[in-house]
C-alpha positions in Angstrom: 1.1 50.0 -51.5 -0.1 49.3 -54.7 -3.8 49.6 -55.8 -4.9 48.1 -58.4 -7.1 48.1 -61.7 -10.5 47.9 -63.2 -12.8 50.5 -63.8 -12.7 53.7 -61.5 -14.9 53.5 -59.0 -16.5 56.3 -56.6 -18.9 55.1 -53.9 -20.9 57.9 -53.6 -23.1 56.4 -50.7 -25.1 59.3 -52.2 -24.0 62.3 -52.4 -21.4 63.2 -50.3 -21.8 66.7 -49.7 -25.2 66.3 -49.0 -24.6 65.2 -45.6 -21.6 67.8 -44.8 -22.6 70.3 -42.2 -20.3 73.4 -41.0 -19.2 72.0 -38.0 -16.7 69.6 -39.8 -13.2 70.9 -39.5 -11.8 69.9 -42.5 -14.7 70.8 -44.5 -14.8 74.0 -43.2 -11.3 74.8 -42.8 -10.0 78.9 -43.2 -8.6 79.5 -46.1 -6.2 82.4 -46.6 -7.5 85.8 -47.8 -5.1 85.9 -51.0 -5.7 81.8 -51.7 -4.4 82.9 -55.7 -0.5 83.6 -53.9 -0.3 79.5 -52.9 0.7 77.3 -55.4 -0.4 74.3 -52.8 -3.9 74.0 -50.9 -3.0 75.7 -47.7 -5.4 76.0 -45.1 -5.4 78.9 -42.1 -4.2 82.5 -42.1 -1.0 82.2 -44.5 0.7 84.2 -41.5 1.4 81.8 -39.2 3.9 78.4 -39.0 3.4 76.1 -42.1 3.7 72.1 -41.9 3.4 70.1 -44.7 0.8 67.1 -45.2 2.7 64.7 -47.9 -0.8 62.4 -49.2 -1.8 60.3 -51.6 -5.8 60.5 -52.9 -5.1 56.7 -53.4 -3.8 56.0 -50.2 -5.6 54.6 -47.1 -3.5 55.8 -44.2 -3.9 59.0 -45.7 -7.6 58.8 -45.7 -7.2 57.3 -42.2 -5.5 60.4 -40.7 -8.2 62.9 -42.8 -11.3 61.1 -41.2 -9.5 60.3 -38.0 -6.7 63.2 -37.1 -7.0 66.2 -39.3 -10.4 67.8 -37.3 -8.3 67.4 -34.3 -5.5 69.2 -35.6 -7.4 71.7 -37.2 -9.6 72.5 -33.9 -6.4 73.1 -31.7 -4.0 74.8 -34.6 -5.3 76.0 -37.5 -8.6 77.7 -36.0 -7.1 79.4 -33.3 -4.2 81.0 -35.6 -1.2 79.0 -34.3 -0.9 77.0 -37.7 -1.0 76.7 -41.6 -1.2 73.3 -43.2 -0.6 72.6 -46.9 -1.5 69.6 -49.0 1.0 68.0 -51.5 -0.3 65.2 -53.2 2.6 62.4 -53.6 2.1 61.3 -57.3 5.6 59.8 -58.0 8.1 57.7 -56.1 10.5 60.5 -54.0 14.1 59.9 -54.7 15.5 57.2 -52.8 14.3 54.2 -51.1 10.6 54.4 -50.0 8.2 51.9 -49.0 6.7 51.5 -52.6 10.2 50.0 -54.3 11.1 51.6 -57.5 7.9 51.9 -59.4 8.0 55.5 -60.8 4.6 56.6 -60.0 3.6 56.4 -56.6 0.8 54.0 -56.7 -0.6 54.2 -59.9 -0.3 55.9 -63.2 -3.3 58.1 -62.7 -1.8 59.9 -59.5 -0.6 62.5 -61.7 -3.8 63.2 -63.3 -5.8 63.1 -59.9 -3.0 65.1 -58.6 -3.5 68.0 -61.0 -6.9 68.1 -61.0 -7.2 68.6 -57.4 -4.7 71.5 -57.7 -7.0 72.8 -60.8 -9.8 73.1 -57.7 -7.9 74.6 -55.2 -6.7 77.1 -58.2 -10.6 77.5 -59.4 -12.5 77.8 -56.2 -9.9 77.8 -53.2 -13.2 78.6 -50.8 -14.8 75.1 -51.7 -11.2 73.2 -52.1 -10.9 71.6 -48.6 -14.7 70.4 -48.8 -14.0 68.6 -52.0 -10.8 67.4 -50.6 -12.5 65.8 -47.4 -15.0 64.0 -50.3 -11.9 62.8 -51.9 -11.2 60.5 -48.7 -14.6 60.1 -48.0 -15.2 57.9 -51.1 -11.7 57.1 -52.4 -11.1 56.9 -56.3 -9.6 53.4 -57.5 -8.5 52.2 -60.8 -7.6 54.3 -63.6 -9.4 57.6 -62.9 -10.0 60.1 -65.5 -10.4 63.6 -66.3 -14.1 62.7 -66.8 -13.9 60.5 -63.1 -12.3 63.6 -61.9 -15.5 65.9 -63.4 -17.7 63.7 -61.7 -16.2 63.7 -58.3 -16.1 67.3 -58.6 -19.8 67.7 -59.5 -20.7 65.6 -56.3 -18.7 68.4 -54.1 -20.6 70.8 -55.6 -17.7 72.8 -57.0 -19.1 75.2 -59.5 -15.7 75.8 -61.3 -14.9 72.0 -62.3 -14.4 72.8 -66.2 -12.4 75.1 -65.6 -10.4 73.0 -62.9 -10.2 70.3 -65.5 -9.1 72.7 -68.8 -6.6 73.6 -66.8 -5.2 70.4 -65.8 -5.7 69.3 -69.1 -3.8 72.3 -70.4 -0.4 71.0 -67.9 -0.4 74.2 -66.0 0.2 71.9 -62.9 2.2 69.2 -64.5 5.6 70.9 -62.9 4.2 71.5 -59.4 2.8 68.0 -58.8 6.3 66.5 -60.3 8.4 68.8 -57.7 6.4 67.9 -54.8 8.7 64.0 -55.3 11.9 66.3 -54.6 10.3 68.2 -52.0 9.2 64.7 -50.1 12.6 63.5 -51.4 14.6 66.5 -49.1 12.7 65.8 -46.1 13.2 61.8 -46.2 9.6 61.1 -46.8 9.0 57.5 -47.6 5.6 56.7 -47.2 2.2 58.5 -46.9 0.5 60.2 -45.3 3.8 62.1 -43.3 3.6 65.3 -41.7 6.5 67.8 -41.7 6.7 70.8 -39.8 10.3 72.7 -39.3 12.2 70.5 -41.0 10.8 67.4 -39.1 8.5 64.8 -39.9 6.6 61.9 -38.2 3.7 59.7 -39.5 0.7 61.3 -38.0 -2.4 58.5 -38.9 -2.1 56.9 -35.7 -2.5 58.5 -32.1 -4.1 61.7 -32.4 -2.6 62.8 -29.3 0.9 62.0 -30.4 0.7 64.4 -33.2 -1.2 67.2 -31.4 2.0 67.0 -28.9 4.4 66.7 -31.5 3.3 69.7 -33.9 2.8 71.8 -29.9 6.9 70.7 -29.2 7.8 72.1 -32.9 5.9 75.4 -32.4 7.6 78.8 -31.8 8.3 79.1 -28.1 8.3 75.5 -27.4 11.2 74.3 -25.2 13.5 77.6 -26.3 14.7 78.2 -22.7 16.1 74.9 -22.3 16.8 73.0 -25.8 20.7 72.9 -26.4 22.2 74.4 -29.8 24.5 72.1 -30.5 28.0 70.0 -29.0 31.3 68.9 -29.8 32.9 65.5 -29.4 35.3 63.2 -30.0 34.9 59.0 -30.6 37.6 55.9 -31.6 36.9 53.3 -33.7 37.9 50.8 -36.1 36.6 48.4 -38.9 36.0 44.7 -39.4 33.1 43.6 -41.2 30.2 45.7 -40.6 31.4 46.8 -37.4 29.3 50.2 -36.3 29.5 52.2 -33.1 27.0 54.1 -31.3 28.3 57.7 -30.4 26.1 59.0 -27.5 25.4 62.7 -27.0 25.0 64.6 -24.1 21.7 66.8 -25.5 18.7 66.0 -26.8 18.0 67.1 -30.7 14.8 68.0 -32.6 16.5 67.5 -35.8 20.2 67.5 -35.1 23.0 67.3 -38.3 26.5 65.6 -37.4 30.1 66.3 -39.2 32.8 63.9 -38.6 34.3 64.3 -41.3 37.8 64.2 -41.2 40.1 61.2 -39.6 43.5 60.4 -38.2 46.1 58.3 -39.7 47.0 55.6 -37.6 45.9 53.5 -40.7 47.5 54.5 -44.3 45.1 52.4 -46.0 42.5 55.1 -47.5 39.3 55.8 -45.5 36.5 57.9 -43.9 34.0 58.1 -41.4 30.1 57.0 -42.7 27.5 57.7 -40.4 23.7 56.3 -39.8 20.9 56.6 -37.4 21.5 60.5 -37.2 18.8 60.7 -33.9 17.8 63.0 -31.8 20.7 61.7 -29.0 22.7 59.4 -30.8 24.6 58.5 -33.9 25.8 55.6 -35.5 29.3 55.9 -37.2 32.3 53.5 -38.5 35.2 53.7 -40.3 34.7 53.0 -44.3 37.2 51.8 -46.4 36.8 52.1 -50.1 35.4 48.9 -51.3 38.4 48.0 -53.6 40.3 47.5 -50.3 39.8 44.4 -47.7 37.3 46.5 -45.0 39.8 45.9 -42.4 41.1 49.1 -40.4 43.1 50.1 -37.7 41.7 52.3 -34.9 41.2 55.9 -35.8 40.3 59.0 -34.0 37.4 61.4 -35.5 36.1 65.1 -33.9 32.4 65.4 -34.0 30.3 68.5 -34.3 26.5 68.4 -34.0 24.0 71.2 -34.5 20.3 71.8 -34.2 19.0 72.6 -37.8 18.6 76.4 -38.5 20.4 79.5 -38.1 22.5 80.4 -34.7 24.1 82.6 -33.3 27.6 81.1 -31.3 28.7 84.0 -29.3 28.8 86.1 -32.3 29.3 83.8 -35.1 26.9 83.0 -37.7 26.2 79.3 -38.2 23.4 76.8 -40.0 22.8 73.7 -40.5 20.2 71.4 -42.2 20.0 68.5 -44.8 18.9 68.2 -48.4 18.4 64.9 -50.5 21.1 64.1 -53.3 23.2 61.4 -55.3 26.4 61.6 -57.4 25.5 64.8 -59.2 25.6 68.4 -57.6 22.4 69.5 -55.8 22.6 73.5 -55.1 21.1 74.8 -51.7 20.4 78.1 -50.5 21.8 79.5 -46.7 19.0 81.2 -44.8 21.7 83.4 -42.7 22.7 85.8 -43.7 26.4 85.3 -43.8 28.5 88.6 -44.3 31.5 86.3 -45.7 31.5 83.2 -47.5 31.4 80.5 -44.4 33.3 77.3 -43.7 31.6 74.3 -45.0 31.3 70.5 -44.3 28.9 67.7 -45.3 28.0 64.4 -45.0 25.8 61.6 -45.9 23.4 61.1 -42.6 21.8 58.2 -44.2 22.9 54.6 -45.6 20.5 54.3 -48.2 23.8 53.2 -50.2 26.4 50.5 -48.8 29.1 51.5 -51.2 31.6 53.6 -49.9 30.9 57.5 -50.0 31.9 61.3 -49.3 30.8 64.1 -50.2 32.3 67.1 -52.3 31.3 70.6 -52.2 31.6 73.7 -55.2 30.9 77.1 -55.3 30.7 77.9 -51.8 29.2 81.6 -51.3 27.7 83.6 -48.6 24.2 82.5 -50.3 24.7 78.7 -50.2 27.0 75.7 -52.5 26.7 72.7 -54.1 27.3 69.1 -53.0 27.5 65.7 -54.4 28.2 62.3 -53.4 31.1 60.5 -54.5 31.6 56.7 -54.5 35.4 55.7 -55.6 36.2 56.5 -59.0 36.3 53.1 -60.8 32.0 53.2 -59.6 30.7 56.3 -60.2 26.8 56.8 -59.3 25.2 56.7 -56.1 21.7 56.0 -54.7 19.9 59.4 -53.3 21.3 60.3 -49.5 20.1 62.6 -46.8 23.1 64.9 -46.8 23.8 67.2 -43.3 25.7 70.3 -44.2 27.1 73.0 -41.3 28.3 76.1 -42.7 30.2 78.4 -39.8 31.5 82.0 -40.6 34.9 82.1 -39.9 35.8 83.2 -36.3 35.9 82.5 -33.0 32.9 81.3 -30.5 31.6 78.7 -28.0 29.2 75.5 -29.1 27.7 73.7 -26.1 30.1 75.4 -23.5 33.4 74.7 -25.8 35.3 77.1 -27.0 35.9 76.8 -31.1 37.6 78.4 -33.9 36.6 78.1 -37.2 38.5 78.7 -40.6 40.1 77.8 -43.6 43.5 77.6 -45.3 44.2 79.2 -49.0 44.1 76.5 -52.0 47.4 74.8 -51.3 46.7 71.7 -49.1 47.1 68.4 -51.9 48.5 64.6 -50.6 51.2 66.1 -48.9 50.8 67.1 -45.4 50.1 71.2 -44.9 50.5 72.7 -41.4 47.5 74.3 -40.0 48.4 76.9 -36.9 45.3 77.4 -34.8 45.0 81.1 -33.4 43.9 80.3 -30.1 45.3 77.0 -27.9 42.9 74.5 -27.1 43.1 71.8 -24.6 42.5 68.1 -25.6 41.2 69.2 -28.8 38.8 68.2 -30.9 38.7 68.5 -34.8 37.3 68.9 -38.1 37.7 69.4 -41.8 36.5 69.5 -44.6 37.8 70.6 -48.6 35.9 73.6 -49.8 36.9 73.6 -53.1 36.4 71.3 -56.3 40.2 71.9 -57.4 40.8 68.2 -58.0 37.8 65.7 -59.0 39.3 62.5 -57.7 37.5 61.2 -55.1 39.1 61.9 -51.6 38.9 62.8 -48.2 40.3 64.9 -45.2 43.1 62.9 -43.1 45.0 64.3 -39.9 48.2 63.5 -38.0 50.3 65.2 -35.4 47.3 67.0 -33.2 48.1 69.7 -30.8 46.8 72.5 -28.6 48.1 74.7 -31.6 47.9 73.2 -34.7 47.7 69.9 -36.7 48.7 68.7 -39.9 46.4 67.7 -42.7 46.4 66.2 -46.2 44.0 65.2 -48.9 43.6 61.7 -49.1 42.8 59.8 -52.6 41.9 56.5 -53.1 43.3 53.9 -55.8 40.4 51.9 -57.3 40.9 53.6 -60.6 44.5 54.0 -61.1 47.6 54.4 -58.7 47.9 57.9 -59.1 47.5 59.8 -56.4 48.8 63.6 -56.6 45.9 66.0 -56.2 45.5 69.5 -57.1 45.9 72.5 -54.2 41.9 72.5 -52.2 41.2 74.6 -49.7 40.2 73.1 -46.8 37.9 74.3 -43.9 38.8 73.3 -40.0 36.9 73.3 -36.9 38.7 73.1 -33.5 36.5 72.6 -30.5 38.7 72.9 -26.7 37.7 69.5 -25.0 38.9 70.1 -21.7 
């Protein structure tokens, strides 16, 4: 959606504010008691669950939502004190793929200026902001929008502190908050505007009003908590030949699941791993992915998987957390929301398929408060586009997930390219096994393979690939694991 050129056009059809009435829910949206503590424009009491609206002031689809759907959302949830809404104007393309291709700005080069001036309006005159916000969509700006154009727009909306707002925008006070919105949008997989985000989930909100009302209702505290599953485990056997993907169905239905399937059996000795895509409420797609220097054909292998609803959980006393971040081949730091008393066992895996080159994840700096994660292609390549990466952190111990007993543990930093025996604390019938490297002692691209899985233990090794050289010796790493009872 690229809007082009010419002089800025406002088309006020008279003074936009002249026809505004207090009955308009958008213009009269409530503002928190202390609006100065909110970087981004926020409507509501300031103490409720907060949804984020990602939009763009030039976007006709954002206009459609603001003028046709938002007022019902405000009446249903904001005015009764059930929901706060934060607006973040998307001025730059979020990392990864989007509906706008590869341009740097979201729609036009004046997007940052428009967004920064709007933040100035919120900062300088918060009680009048939402009326100005509605006016901006009632008569959308277009073309190359200048500071003088934005001052004129604020004057038409009766903003008395417009000079203060423009001055602060010119001083660069809002450059970083506007720019950081692209990364926040990327973290939630935002590819277009408008996108509505609540509790880590997103939806396009500008179509059927009842659909968005139902969507919000189902994600507010207390909605469906009595019967919603926390997670489950399983195993699958797949092969690789061309573009082979297998659909793995889940027994539960989840709002925002993370799927982890990071280790693979050892029926074929060509270096390979599991790749996922289309991770959804009741299924995900999986395929074996040999490294690109190989021929792309691999015999059938088995992998165990764990699926967990996003958020923090107690799995029969074992603390766990699942979620998603967006990253590429550079390390991305993330903070845990759970209060782990000891360093948890961690797992991560791409949930998307934005880049077609084979890829795995690696961790470092795992602690009670967080970790860093990156994507890693074969050594002869290097860079990889951004992917949505799911992560799972589980404290060591024994618990249950979806009715299945499990244990989580880690090895010393002694797992190399040779086979290493892990003995389980418990005994597991028809076990399902998931493992991932915890450390970053060896930087070479690698993944975990396993063999001889039994009720009492398993053998694991770290498998490097040979795209750059034939050396596959790997330094000792700690491997974390989950084993589930599959009976």
